[in-house]
mmCIF file of the N, C-alpha and C atoms, coordinates in Angstrom:
data_MODEL
# 
_entry.id   MODEL 
# 
loop_
_atom_site.group_PDB 
_atom_site.id 
_atom_site.type_symbol 
_atom_site.label_atom_id 
_atom_site.label_alt_id 
_atom_site.label_comp_id 
_atom_site.label_asym_id 
_atom_site.label_entity_id 
_atom_site.label_seq_id 
_atom_site.pdbx_PDB_ins_code 
_atom_site.Cartn_x 
_atom_site.Cartn_y 
_atom_site.Cartn_z 
_atom_site.occupancy 
_atom_site.B_iso_or_equiv 
_atom_site.pdbx_formal_charge 
_atom_site.auth_seq_id 
_atom_site.auth_comp_id 
_atom_site.auth_asym_id 
_atom_site.auth_atom_id 
_atom_site.pdbx_PDB_model_num 
ATOM 1   N N  . MET A 1 1  ? 16.865  -22.041 -3.124  1.00 0.00 ? 1  MET A N  1 
ATOM 2   C CA . MET A 1 1  ? 16.808  -20.894 -2.336  1.00 0.00 ? 1  MET A CA 1 
ATOM 3   C C  . MET A 1 1  ? 15.379  -20.557 -2.033  1.00 0.00 ? 1  MET A C  1 
ATOM 4   N N  . SER A 1 2  ? 15.032  -20.489 -0.764  1.00 0.00 ? 2  SER A N  1 
ATOM 5   C CA . SER A 1 2  ? 13.660  -20.153 -0.374  1.00 0.00 ? 2  SER A CA 1 
ATOM 6   C C  . SER A 1 2  ? 13.441  -18.656 -0.405  1.00 0.00 ? 2  SER A C  1 
ATOM 7   N N  . LYS A 1 3  ? 12.255  -18.305 -0.776  1.00 0.00 ? 3  LYS A N  1 
ATOM 8   C CA . LYS A 1 3  ? 11.875  -16.882 -0.837  1.00 0.00 ? 3  LYS A CA 1 
ATOM 9   C C  . LYS A 1 3  ? 11.549  -16.347 0.565   1.00 0.00 ? 3  LYS A C  1 
ATOM 10  N N  . PRO A 1 4  ? 11.776  -15.080 0.830   1.00 0.00 ? 4  PRO A N  1 
ATOM 11  C CA . PRO A 1 4  ? 11.499  -14.607 2.196   1.00 0.00 ? 4  PRO A CA 1 
ATOM 12  C C  . PRO A 1 4  ? 9.982   -14.463 2.442   1.00 0.00 ? 4  PRO A C  1 
ATOM 13  N N  . SER A 1 5  ? 9.659   -14.548 3.684   1.00 0.00 ? 5  SER A N  1 
ATOM 14  C CA . SER A 1 5  ? 8.215   -14.444 4.024   1.00 0.00 ? 5  SER A CA 1 
ATOM 15  C C  . SER A 1 5  ? 7.680   -13.054 3.949   1.00 0.00 ? 5  SER A C  1 
ATOM 16  N N  . TRP A 1 6  ? 6.497   -12.965 3.337   1.00 0.00 ? 6  TRP A N  1 
ATOM 17  C CA . TRP A 1 6  ? 5.840   -11.609 3.223   1.00 0.00 ? 6  TRP A CA 1 
ATOM 18  C C  . TRP A 1 6  ? 4.778   -11.508 4.294   1.00 0.00 ? 6  TRP A C  1 
ATOM 19  N N  . LYS A 1 7  ? 4.773   -12.370 5.232   1.00 0.00 ? 7  LYS A N  1 
ATOM 20  C CA . LYS A 1 7  ? 3.725   -12.303 6.288   1.00 0.00 ? 7  LYS A CA 1 
ATOM 21  C C  . LYS A 1 7  ? 3.687   -10.997 7.037   1.00 0.00 ? 7  LYS A C  1 
ATOM 22  N N  . ASN A 1 8  ? 4.784   -10.519 7.550   1.00 0.00 ? 8  ASN A N  1 
ATOM 23  C CA . ASN A 1 8  ? 4.857   -9.253  8.291   1.00 0.00 ? 8  ASN A CA 1 
ATOM 24  C C  . ASN A 1 8  ? 4.544   -8.074  7.429   1.00 0.00 ? 8  ASN A C  1 
ATOM 25  N N  . ARG A 1 9  ? 5.128   -8.123  6.226   1.00 0.00 ? 9  ARG A N  1 
ATOM 26  C CA . ARG A 1 9  ? 4.872   -7.021  5.232   1.00 0.00 ? 9  ARG A CA 1 
ATOM 27  C C  . ARG A 1 9  ? 3.389   -6.851  4.906   1.00 0.00 ? 9  ARG A C  1 
ATOM 28  N N  . ARG A 1 10 ? 2.745   -7.994  4.723   1.00 0.00 ? 10 ARG A N  1 
ATOM 29  C CA . ARG A 1 10 ? 1.346   -7.952  4.462   1.00 0.00 ? 10 ARG A CA 1 
ATOM 30  C C  . ARG A 1 10 ? 0.473   -7.391  5.603   1.00 0.00 ? 10 ARG A C  1 
ATOM 31  N N  . ARG A 1 11 ? 0.893   -7.637  6.816   1.00 0.00 ? 11 ARG A N  1 
ATOM 32  C CA . ARG A 1 11 ? 0.223   -7.081  7.996   1.00 0.00 ? 11 ARG A CA 1 
ATOM 33  C C  . ARG A 1 11 ? 0.279   -5.565  7.978   1.00 0.00 ? 11 ARG A C  1 
ATOM 34  N N  . TYR A 1 12 ? 1.492   -5.046  7.735   1.00 0.00 ? 12 TYR A N  1 
ATOM 35  C CA . TYR A 1 12 ? 1.651   -3.580  7.699   1.00 0.00 ? 12 TYR A CA 1 
ATOM 36  C C  . TYR A 1 12 ? 0.838   -2.975  6.488   1.00 0.00 ? 12 TYR A C  1 
ATOM 37  N N  . ILE A 1 13 ? 0.860   -3.651  5.385   1.00 0.00 ? 13 ILE A N  1 
ATOM 38  C CA . ILE A 1 13 ? 0.140   -3.163  4.211   1.00 0.00 ? 13 ILE A CA 1 
ATOM 39  C C  . ILE A 1 13 ? -1.346  -3.098  4.469   1.00 0.00 ? 13 ILE A C  1 
ATOM 40  N N  . PHE A 1 14 ? -1.907  -4.234  5.036   1.00 0.00 ? 14 PHE A N  1 
ATOM 41  C CA . PHE A 1 14 ? -3.288  -4.313  5.292   1.00 0.00 ? 14 PHE A CA 1 
ATOM 42  C C  . PHE A 1 14 ? -3.720  -3.234  6.358   1.00 0.00 ? 14 PHE A C  1 
ATOM 43  N N  . ALA A 1 15 ? -2.881  -3.077  7.395   1.00 0.00 ? 15 ALA A N  1 
ATOM 44  C CA . ALA A 1 15 ? -3.161  -2.053  8.392   1.00 0.00 ? 15 ALA A CA 1 
ATOM 45  C C  . ALA A 1 15 ? -3.210  -0.680  7.794   1.00 0.00 ? 15 ALA A C  1 
ATOM 46  N N  . SER A 1 16 ? -2.255  -0.395  6.856   1.00 0.00 ? 16 SER A N  1 
ATOM 47  C CA . SER A 1 16 ? -2.248  0.903   6.247   1.00 0.00 ? 16 SER A CA 1 
ATOM 48  C C  . SER A 1 16 ? -3.458  1.145   5.343   1.00 0.00 ? 16 SER A C  1 
ATOM 49  N N  . PHE A 1 17 ? -3.866  0.055   4.665   1.00 0.00 ? 17 PHE A N  1 
ATOM 50  C CA . PHE A 1 17 ? -5.056  0.156   3.885   1.00 0.00 ? 17 PHE A CA 1 
ATOM 51  C C  . PHE A 1 17 ? -6.251  0.420   4.712   1.00 0.00 ? 17 PHE A C  1 
ATOM 52  N N  . ILE A 1 18 ? -6.353  -0.187  5.857   1.00 0.00 ? 18 ILE A N  1 
ATOM 53  C CA . ILE A 1 18 ? -7.457  0.066   6.785   1.00 0.00 ? 18 ILE A CA 1 
ATOM 54  C C  . ILE A 1 18 ? -7.428  1.506   7.250   1.00 0.00 ? 18 ILE A C  1 
ATOM 55  N N  . ILE A 1 19 ? -6.271  2.064   7.572   1.00 0.00 ? 19 ILE A N  1 
ATOM 56  C CA . ILE A 1 19 ? -6.219  3.460   7.951   1.00 0.00 ? 19 ILE A CA 1 
ATOM 57  C C  . ILE A 1 19 ? -6.586  4.431   6.837   1.00 0.00 ? 19 ILE A C  1 
ATOM 58  N N  . GLY A 1 20 ? -6.113  4.113   5.551   1.00 0.00 ? 20 GLY A N  1 
ATOM 59  C CA . GLY A 1 20 ? -6.556  4.906   4.382   1.00 0.00 ? 20 GLY A CA 1 
ATOM 60  C C  . GLY A 1 20 ? -8.044  4.877   4.217   1.00 0.00 ? 20 GLY A C  1 
ATOM 61  N N  . ALA A 1 21 ? -8.661  3.656   4.383   1.00 0.00 ? 21 ALA A N  1 
ATOM 62  C CA . ALA A 1 21 ? -10.087 3.521   4.155   1.00 0.00 ? 21 ALA A CA 1 
ATOM 63  C C  . ALA A 1 21 ? -10.825 4.269   5.200   1.00 0.00 ? 21 ALA A C  1 
ATOM 64  N N  . ILE A 1 22 ? -10.327 4.261   6.478   1.00 0.00 ? 22 ILE A N  1 
ATOM 65  C CA . ILE A 1 22 ? -10.960 4.999   7.553   1.00 0.00 ? 22 ILE A CA 1 
ATOM 66  C C  . ILE A 1 22 ? -10.904 6.504   7.273   1.00 0.00 ? 22 ILE A C  1 
ATOM 67  N N  . MET A 1 23 ? -9.772  6.939   6.761   1.00 0.00 ? 23 MET A N  1 
ATOM 68  C CA . MET A 1 23 ? -9.688  8.408   6.392   1.00 0.00 ? 23 MET A CA 1 
ATOM 69  C C  . MET A 1 23 ? -10.718 8.752   5.275   1.00 0.00 ? 23 MET A C  1 
ATOM 70  N N  . LEU A 1 24 ? -10.804 7.915   4.288   1.00 0.00 ? 24 LEU A N  1 
ATOM 71  C CA . LEU A 1 24 ? -11.779 8.185   3.233   1.00 0.00 ? 24 LEU A CA 1 
ATOM 72  C C  . LEU A 1 24 ? -13.255 8.072   3.733   1.00 0.00 ? 24 LEU A C  1 
ATOM 73  N N  . LEU A 1 25 ? -13.593 7.125   4.600   1.00 0.00 ? 25 LEU A N  1 
ATOM 74  C CA . LEU A 1 25 ? -14.925 7.016   5.135   1.00 0.00 ? 25 LEU A CA 1 
ATOM 75  C C  . LEU A 1 25 ? -15.219 8.163   6.097   1.00 0.00 ? 25 LEU A C  1 
ATOM 76  N N  . GLY A 1 26 ? -14.168 8.545   6.840   1.00 0.00 ? 26 GLY A N  1 
ATOM 77  C CA . GLY A 1 26 ? -14.316 9.675   7.781   1.00 0.00 ? 26 GLY A CA 1 
ATOM 78  C C  . GLY A 1 26 ? -14.611 10.960  7.029   1.00 0.00 ? 26 GLY A C  1 
ATOM 79  N N  . SER A 1 27 ? -13.877 11.186  5.840   1.00 0.00 ? 27 SER A N  1 
ATOM 80  C CA . SER A 1 27 ? -14.131 12.362  5.102   1.00 0.00 ? 27 SER A CA 1 
ATOM 81  C C  . SER A 1 27 ? -15.553 12.339  4.521   1.00 0.00 ? 27 SER A C  1 
ATOM 82  N N  . THR A 1 28 ? -16.024 11.191  4.101   1.00 0.00 ? 28 THR A N  1 
ATOM 83  C CA . THR A 1 28 ? -17.433 11.033  3.627   1.00 0.00 ? 28 THR A CA 1 
ATOM 84  C C  . THR A 1 28 ? -18.405 11.401  4.684   1.00 0.00 ? 28 THR A C  1 
ATOM 85  N N  . PHE A 1 29 ? -18.187 10.889  5.875   1.00 0.00 ? 29 PHE A N  1 
ATOM 86  C CA . PHE A 1 29 ? -19.101 11.192  7.042   1.00 0.00 ? 29 PHE A CA 1 
ATOM 87  C C  . PHE A 1 29 ? -19.117 12.692  7.377   1.00 0.00 ? 29 PHE A C  1 
ATOM 88  N N  . VAL A 1 30 ? -17.928 13.330  7.370   1.00 0.00 ? 30 VAL A N  1 
ATOM 89  C CA . VAL A 1 30 ? -17.877 14.732  7.678   1.00 0.00 ? 30 VAL A CA 1 
ATOM 90  C C  . VAL A 1 30 ? -18.547 15.518  6.625   1.00 0.00 ? 30 VAL A C  1 
ATOM 91  N N  . ALA A 1 31 ? -18.371 15.137  5.334   1.00 0.00 ? 31 ALA A N  1 
ATOM 92  C CA . ALA A 1 31 ? -18.967 15.874  4.180   1.00 0.00 ? 31 ALA A CA 1 
ATOM 93  C C  . ALA A 1 31 ? -20.458 15.754  4.299   1.00 0.00 ? 31 ALA A C  1 
ATOM 94  N N  . LEU A 1 32 ? -20.991 14.608  4.632   1.00 0.00 ? 32 LEU A N  1 
ATOM 95  C CA . LEU A 1 32 ? -22.400 14.354  4.662   1.00 0.00 ? 32 LEU A CA 1 
ATOM 96  C C  . LEU A 1 32 ? -23.077 15.051  5.819   1.00 0.00 ? 32 LEU A C  1 
ATOM 97  N N  . ALA A 1 33 ? -22.231 15.151  6.946   1.00 0.00 ? 33 ALA A N  1 
ATOM 98  C CA . ALA A 1 33 ? -22.754 15.843  8.135   1.00 0.00 ? 33 ALA A CA 1 
ATOM 99  C C  . ALA A 1 33 ? -22.878 17.324  7.875   1.00 0.00 ? 33 ALA A C  1 
ATOM 100 N N  . GLY A 1 34 ? -22.082 17.886  6.938   1.00 0.00 ? 34 GLY A N  1 
ATOM 101 C CA . GLY A 1 34 ? -22.272 19.281  6.552   1.00 0.00 ? 34 GLY A CA 1 
ATOM 102 C C  . GLY A 1 34 ? -21.944 20.248  7.652   1.00 0.00 ? 34 GLY A C  1 
ATOM 103 N N  . ASN A 1 35 ? -20.929 19.984  8.435   1.00 0.00 ? 35 ASN A N  1 
ATOM 104 C CA . ASN A 1 35 ? -20.636 20.933  9.464   1.00 0.00 ? 35 ASN A CA 1 
ATOM 105 C C  . ASN A 1 35 ? -19.565 22.013  9.049   1.00 0.00 ? 35 ASN A C  1 
ATOM 106 N N  . GLY A 1 36 ? -19.332 22.082  7.813   1.00 0.00 ? 36 GLY A N  1 
ATOM 107 C CA . GLY A 1 36 ? -18.441 23.134  7.215   1.00 0.00 ? 36 GLY A CA 1 
ATOM 108 C C  . GLY A 1 36 ? -16.977 22.910  7.362   1.00 0.00 ? 36 GLY A C  1 
ATOM 109 N N  . SER A 1 37 ? -16.621 21.637  7.769   1.00 0.00 ? 37 SER A N  1 
ATOM 110 C CA . SER A 1 37 ? -15.196 21.360  7.859   1.00 0.00 ? 37 SER A CA 1 
ATOM 111 C C  . SER A 1 37 ? -14.581 21.145  6.503   1.00 0.00 ? 37 SER A C  1 
ATOM 112 N N  . ASP A 1 38 ? -13.305 21.371  6.384   1.00 0.00 ? 38 ASP A N  1 
ATOM 113 C CA . ASP A 1 38 ? -12.563 21.095  5.171   1.00 0.00 ? 38 ASP A CA 1 
ATOM 114 C C  . ASP A 1 38 ? -12.183 19.599  5.061   1.00 0.00 ? 38 ASP A C  1 
ATOM 115 N N  . VAL A 1 39 ? -12.785 18.902  4.210   1.00 0.00 ? 39 VAL A N  1 
ATOM 116 C CA . VAL A 1 39 ? -12.496 17.396  4.179   1.00 0.00 ? 39 VAL A CA 1 
ATOM 117 C C  . VAL A 1 39 ? -11.464 17.077  3.104   1.00 0.00 ? 39 VAL A C  1 
ATOM 118 N N  . SER A 1 40 ? -10.917 18.070  2.378   1.00 0.00 ? 40 SER A N  1 
ATOM 119 C CA . SER A 1 40 ? -9.992  17.785  1.281   1.00 0.00 ? 40 SER A CA 1 
ATOM 120 C C  . SER A 1 40 ? -8.762  17.163  1.787   1.00 0.00 ? 40 SER A C  1 
ATOM 121 N N  . ASP A 1 41 ? -8.285  17.603  3.008   1.00 0.00 ? 41 ASP A N  1 
ATOM 122 C CA . ASP A 1 41 ? -7.071  16.934  3.559   1.00 0.00 ? 41 ASP A CA 1 
ATOM 123 C C  . ASP A 1 41 ? -7.274  15.499  3.833   1.00 0.00 ? 41 ASP A C  1 
ATOM 124 N N  . LEU A 1 42 ? -8.427  15.066  4.397   1.00 0.00 ? 42 LEU A N  1 
ATOM 125 C CA . LEU A 1 42 ? -8.638  13.691  4.653   1.00 0.00 ? 42 LEU A CA 1 
ATOM 126 C C  . LEU A 1 42 ? -8.733  12.902  3.339   1.00 0.00 ? 42 LEU A C  1 
ATOM 127 N N  . VAL A 1 43 ? -9.389  13.440  2.378   1.00 0.00 ? 43 VAL A N  1 
ATOM 128 C CA . VAL A 1 43 ? -9.493  12.679  1.077   1.00 0.00 ? 43 VAL A CA 1 
ATOM 129 C C  . VAL A 1 43 ? -8.123  12.575  0.431   1.00 0.00 ? 43 VAL A C  1 
ATOM 130 N N  . THR A 1 44 ? -7.386  13.664  0.408   1.00 0.00 ? 44 THR A N  1 
ATOM 131 C CA . THR A 1 44 ? -6.047  13.646  -0.184  1.00 0.00 ? 44 THR A CA 1 
ATOM 132 C C  . THR A 1 44 ? -5.154  12.654  0.525   1.00 0.00 ? 44 THR A C  1 
ATOM 133 N N  . GLY A 1 45 ? -5.151  12.753  1.870   1.00 0.00 ? 45 GLY A N  1 
ATOM 134 C CA . GLY A 1 45 ? -4.297  11.818  2.693   1.00 0.00 ? 45 GLY A CA 1 
ATOM 135 C C  . GLY A 1 45 ? -4.661  10.387  2.495   1.00 0.00 ? 45 GLY A C  1 
ATOM 136 N N  . GLY A 1 46 ? -6.004  10.084  2.528   1.00 0.00 ? 46 GLY A N  1 
ATOM 137 C CA . GLY A 1 46 ? -6.438  8.654   2.315   1.00 0.00 ? 46 GLY A CA 1 
ATOM 138 C C  . GLY A 1 46 ? -6.064  8.131   1.029   1.00 0.00 ? 46 GLY A C  1 
ATOM 139 N N  . VAL A 1 47 ? -6.343  8.944   -0.055  1.00 0.00 ? 47 VAL A N  1 
ATOM 140 C CA . VAL A 1 47 ? -6.062  8.443   -1.387  1.00 0.00 ? 47 VAL A CA 1 
ATOM 141 C C  . VAL A 1 47 ? -4.538  8.314   -1.596  1.00 0.00 ? 47 VAL A C  1 
ATOM 142 N N  . ALA A 1 48 ? -3.718  9.277   -1.130  1.00 0.00 ? 48 ALA A N  1 
ATOM 143 C CA . ALA A 1 48 ? -2.296  9.194   -1.227  1.00 0.00 ? 48 ALA A CA 1 
ATOM 144 C C  . ALA A 1 48 ? -1.762  7.964   -0.464  1.00 0.00 ? 48 ALA A C  1 
ATOM 145 N N  . LEU A 1 49 ? -2.288  7.763   0.725   1.00 0.00 ? 49 LEU A N  1 
ATOM 146 C CA . LEU A 1 49 ? -1.776  6.577   1.535   1.00 0.00 ? 49 LEU A CA 1 
ATOM 147 C C  . LEU A 1 49 ? -2.066  5.273   0.816   1.00 0.00 ? 49 LEU A C  1 
ATOM 148 N N  . VAL A 1 50 ? -3.290  5.130   0.303   1.00 0.00 ? 50 VAL A N  1 
ATOM 149 C CA . VAL A 1 50 ? -3.587  3.910   -0.370  1.00 0.00 ? 50 VAL A CA 1 
ATOM 150 C C  . VAL A 1 50 ? -2.756  3.748   -1.636  1.00 0.00 ? 50 VAL A C  1 
ATOM 151 N N  . THR A 1 51 ? -2.611  4.806   -2.403  1.00 0.00 ? 51 THR A N  1 
ATOM 152 C CA . THR A 1 51 ? -1.810  4.774   -3.681  1.00 0.00 ? 51 THR A CA 1 
ATOM 153 C C  . THR A 1 51 ? -0.359  4.468   -3.355  1.00 0.00 ? 51 THR A C  1 
ATOM 154 N N  . LEU A 1 52 ? 0.233   5.045   -2.399  1.00 0.00 ? 52 LEU A N  1 
ATOM 155 C CA . LEU A 1 52 ? 1.632   4.868   -2.108  1.00 0.00 ? 52 LEU A CA 1 
ATOM 156 C C  . LEU A 1 52 ? 1.861   3.433   -1.595  1.00 0.00 ? 52 LEU A C  1 
ATOM 157 N N  . ILE A 1 53 ? 0.988   2.904   -0.782  1.00 0.00 ? 53 ILE A N  1 
ATOM 158 C CA . ILE A 1 53 ? 1.141   1.514   -0.291  1.00 0.00 ? 53 ILE A CA 1 
ATOM 159 C C  . ILE A 1 53 ? 1.068   0.548   -1.460  1.00 0.00 ? 53 ILE A C  1 
ATOM 160 N N  . LEU A 1 54 ? 0.028   0.713   -2.292  1.00 0.00 ? 54 LEU A N  1 
ATOM 161 C CA . LEU A 1 54 ? -0.115  -0.166  -3.474  1.00 0.00 ? 54 LEU A CA 1 
ATOM 162 C C  . LEU A 1 54 ? 1.077   -0.133  -4.341  1.00 0.00 ? 54 LEU A C  1 
ATOM 163 N N  . THR A 1 55 ? 1.553   1.030   -4.631  1.00 0.00 ? 55 THR A N  1 
ATOM 164 C CA . THR A 1 55 ? 2.715   1.230   -5.521  1.00 0.00 ? 55 THR A CA 1 
ATOM 165 C C  . THR A 1 55 ? 3.930   0.552   -4.921  1.00 0.00 ? 55 THR A C  1 
ATOM 166 N N  . SER A 1 56 ? 4.231   0.811   -3.663  1.00 0.00 ? 56 SER A N  1 
ATOM 167 C CA . SER A 1 56 ? 5.392   0.212   -3.018  1.00 0.00 ? 56 SER A CA 1 
ATOM 168 C C  . SER A 1 56 ? 5.314   -1.263  -2.888  1.00 0.00 ? 56 SER A C  1 
ATOM 169 N N  . TYR A 1 57 ? 4.147   -1.783  -2.642  1.00 0.00 ? 57 TYR A N  1 
ATOM 170 C CA . TYR A 1 57 ? 3.906   -3.203  -2.500  1.00 0.00 ? 57 TYR A CA 1 
ATOM 171 C C  . TYR A 1 57 ? 4.246   -3.877  -3.823  1.00 0.00 ? 57 TYR A C  1 
ATOM 172 N N  . ILE A 1 58 ? 3.661   -3.414  -4.891  1.00 0.00 ? 58 ILE A N  1 
ATOM 173 C CA . ILE A 1 58 ? 3.876   -3.964  -6.229  1.00 0.00 ? 58 ILE A CA 1 
ATOM 174 C C  . ILE A 1 58 ? 5.394   -3.855  -6.654  1.00 0.00 ? 58 ILE A C  1 
ATOM 175 N N  . PHE A 1 59 ? 5.966   -2.686  -6.470  1.00 0.00 ? 59 PHE A N  1 
ATOM 176 C CA . PHE A 1 59 ? 7.355   -2.480  -6.803  1.00 0.00 ? 59 PHE A CA 1 
ATOM 177 C C  . PHE A 1 59 ? 8.249   -3.346  -5.964  1.00 0.00 ? 59 PHE A C  1 
ATOM 178 N N  . GLY A 1 60 ? 8.033   -3.437  -4.705  1.00 0.00 ? 60 GLY A N  1 
ATOM 179 C CA . GLY A 1 60 ? 8.887   -4.294  -3.856  1.00 0.00 ? 60 GLY A CA 1 
ATOM 180 C C  . GLY A 1 60 ? 8.778   -5.785  -4.241  1.00 0.00 ? 60 GLY A C  1 
ATOM 181 N N  . ALA A 1 61 ? 7.591   -6.280  -4.559  1.00 0.00 ? 61 ALA A N  1 
ATOM 182 C CA . ALA A 1 61 ? 7.469   -7.643  -4.934  1.00 0.00 ? 61 ALA A CA 1 
ATOM 183 C C  . ALA A 1 61 ? 8.135   -7.941  -6.225  1.00 0.00 ? 61 ALA A C  1 
ATOM 184 N N  . VAL A 1 62 ? 7.948   -7.048  -7.229  1.00 0.00 ? 62 VAL A N  1 
ATOM 185 C CA . VAL A 1 62 ? 8.626   -7.243  -8.532  1.00 0.00 ? 62 VAL A CA 1 
ATOM 186 C C  . VAL A 1 62 ? 10.191  -7.120  -8.376  1.00 0.00 ? 62 VAL A C  1 
ATOM 187 N N  . TRP A 1 63 ? 10.666  -6.193  -7.646  1.00 0.00 ? 63 TRP A N  1 
ATOM 188 C CA . TRP A 1 63 ? 12.099  -6.015  -7.452  1.00 0.00 ? 63 TRP A CA 1 
ATOM 189 C C  . TRP A 1 63 ? 12.713  -7.224  -6.693  1.00 0.00 ? 63 TRP A C  1 
ATOM 190 N N  . GLU A 1 64 ? 12.012  -7.702  -5.692  1.00 0.00 ? 64 GLU A N  1 
ATOM 191 C CA . GLU A 1 64 ? 12.562  -8.879  -4.998  1.00 0.00 ? 64 GLU A CA 1 
ATOM 192 C C  . GLU A 1 64 ? 12.600  -10.128 -5.923  1.00 0.00 ? 64 GLU A C  1 
ATOM 193 N N  . ASP A 1 65 ? 11.484  -10.352 -6.625  1.00 0.00 ? 65 ASP A N  1 
ATOM 194 C CA . ASP A 1 65 ? 11.447  -11.546 -7.525  1.00 0.00 ? 65 ASP A CA 1 
ATOM 195 C C  . ASP A 1 65 ? 12.536  -11.411 -8.554  1.00 0.00 ? 65 ASP A C  1 
ATOM 196 N N  . LYS A 1 66 ? 12.768  -10.196 -9.097  1.00 0.00 ? 66 LYS A N  1 
ATOM 197 C CA . LYS A 1 66 ? 13.790  -10.014 -10.150 1.00 0.00 ? 66 LYS A CA 1 
ATOM 198 C C  . LYS A 1 66 ? 15.105  -10.279 -9.524  1.00 0.00 ? 66 LYS A C  1 
ATOM 199 N N  . SER A 1 67 ? 15.441  -9.698  -8.344  1.00 0.00 ? 67 SER A N  1 
ATOM 200 C CA . SER A 1 67 ? 16.779  -9.850  -7.764  1.00 0.00 ? 67 SER A CA 1 
ATOM 201 C C  . SER A 1 67 ? 17.029  -11.317 -7.355  1.00 0.00 ? 67 SER A C  1 
ATOM 202 N N  . LEU A 1 68 ? 15.983  -12.000 -6.922  1.00 0.00 ? 68 LEU A N  1 
ATOM 203 C CA . LEU A 1 68 ? 16.199  -13.400 -6.535  1.00 0.00 ? 68 LEU A CA 1 
ATOM 204 C C  . LEU A 1 68 ? 16.383  -14.221 -7.815  1.00 0.00 ? 68 LEU A C  1 
ATOM 205 N N  . HIS A 1 69 ? 15.697  -13.941 -8.846  1.00 0.00 ? 69 HIS A N  1 
ATOM 206 C CA . HIS A 1 69 ? 15.777  -14.657 -10.111 1.00 0.00 ? 69 HIS A CA 1 
ATOM 207 C C  . HIS A 1 69 ? 17.192  -14.397 -10.732 1.00 0.00 ? 69 HIS A C  1 
ATOM 208 N N  . ASN A 1 70 ? 17.730  -13.240 -10.646 1.00 0.00 ? 70 ASN A N  1 
ATOM 209 C CA . ASN A 1 70 ? 19.096  -12.963 -11.185 1.00 0.00 ? 70 ASN A CA 1 
ATOM 210 C C  . ASN A 1 70 ? 20.158  -13.685 -10.465 1.00 0.00 ? 70 ASN A C  1 
ATOM 211 N N  . LYS A 1 71 ? 19.945  -14.097 -9.205  1.00 0.00 ? 71 LYS A N  1 
ATOM 212 C CA . LYS A 1 71 ? 20.966  -14.760 -8.393  1.00 0.00 ? 71 LYS A CA 1 
ATOM 213 C C  . LYS A 1 71 ? 21.129  -16.172 -8.825  1.00 0.00 ? 71 LYS A C  1 
ATOM 214 N N  . GLU A 1 72 ? 20.023  -16.743 -9.366  1.00 0.00 ? 72 GLU A N  1 
ATOM 215 C CA . GLU A 1 72 ? 20.081  -18.163 -9.802  1.00 0.00 ? 72 GLU A CA 1 
ATOM 216 C C  . GLU A 1 72 ? 20.985  -18.226 -11.078 1.00 0.00 ? 72 GLU A C  1 
ATOM 217 N N  . GLU A 1 73 ? 21.583  -19.345 -11.189 1.00 0.00 ? 73 GLU A N  1 
ATOM 218 C CA . GLU A 1 73 ? 22.433  -19.497 -12.408 1.00 0.00 ? 73 GLU A CA 1 
ATOM 219 C C  . GLU A 1 73 ? 21.669  -19.650 -13.641 1.00 0.00 ? 73 GLU A C  1 
ATOM 220 N N  . ASN A 1 74 ? 22.141  -19.072 -14.677 1.00 0.00 ? 74 ASN A N  1 
ATOM 221 C CA . ASN A 1 74 ? 21.469  -19.145 -16.015 1.00 0.00 ? 74 ASN A CA 1 
ATOM 222 C C  . ASN A 1 74 ? 22.027  -20.384 -16.739 1.00 0.00 ? 74 ASN A C  1 
ATOM 223 N N  . PRO A 1 75 ? 21.220  -21.374 -17.067 1.00 0.00 ? 75 PRO A N  1 
ATOM 224 C CA . PRO A 1 75 ? 21.712  -22.587 -17.733 1.00 0.00 ? 75 PRO A CA 1 
ATOM 225 C C  . PRO A 1 75 ? 22.179  -22.269 -19.147 1.00 0.00 ? 75 PRO A C  1 
ATOM 226 N N  . ASP A 1 76 ? 21.788  -21.239 -19.754 1.00 0.00 ? 76 ASP A N  1 
ATOM 227 C CA . ASP A 1 76 ? 22.183  -20.918 -21.065 1.00 0.00 ? 76 ASP A CA 1 
ATOM 228 C C  . ASP A 1 76 ? 23.528  -20.193 -21.134 1.00 0.00 ? 76 ASP A C  1 
ATOM 229 N N  . GLY A 1 77 ? 23.963  -19.727 -20.023 1.00 0.00 ? 77 GLY A N  1 
ATOM 230 C CA . GLY A 1 77 ? 25.324  -19.117 -19.985 1.00 0.00 ? 77 GLY A CA 1 
ATOM 231 C C  . GLY A 1 77 ? 25.143  -17.710 -19.742 1.00 0.00 ? 77 GLY A C  1 
# 
């Protein structure tokens, strides 16, 4: 049984990481510019986006490997 391709999933994950990184870099730029804007939303959003993506990527990979492994016959019975 061949494993499914993660090519498209990785594209979405990398794109989301780039968006999260842009949010964090943007908040840094706004904070250094010192124009009085509230940057906490950008920081919170960027960190949350990166954290959620990383967590779901790891969980999905582990769950898929486990479910594919359980479908194979166990030679020990």
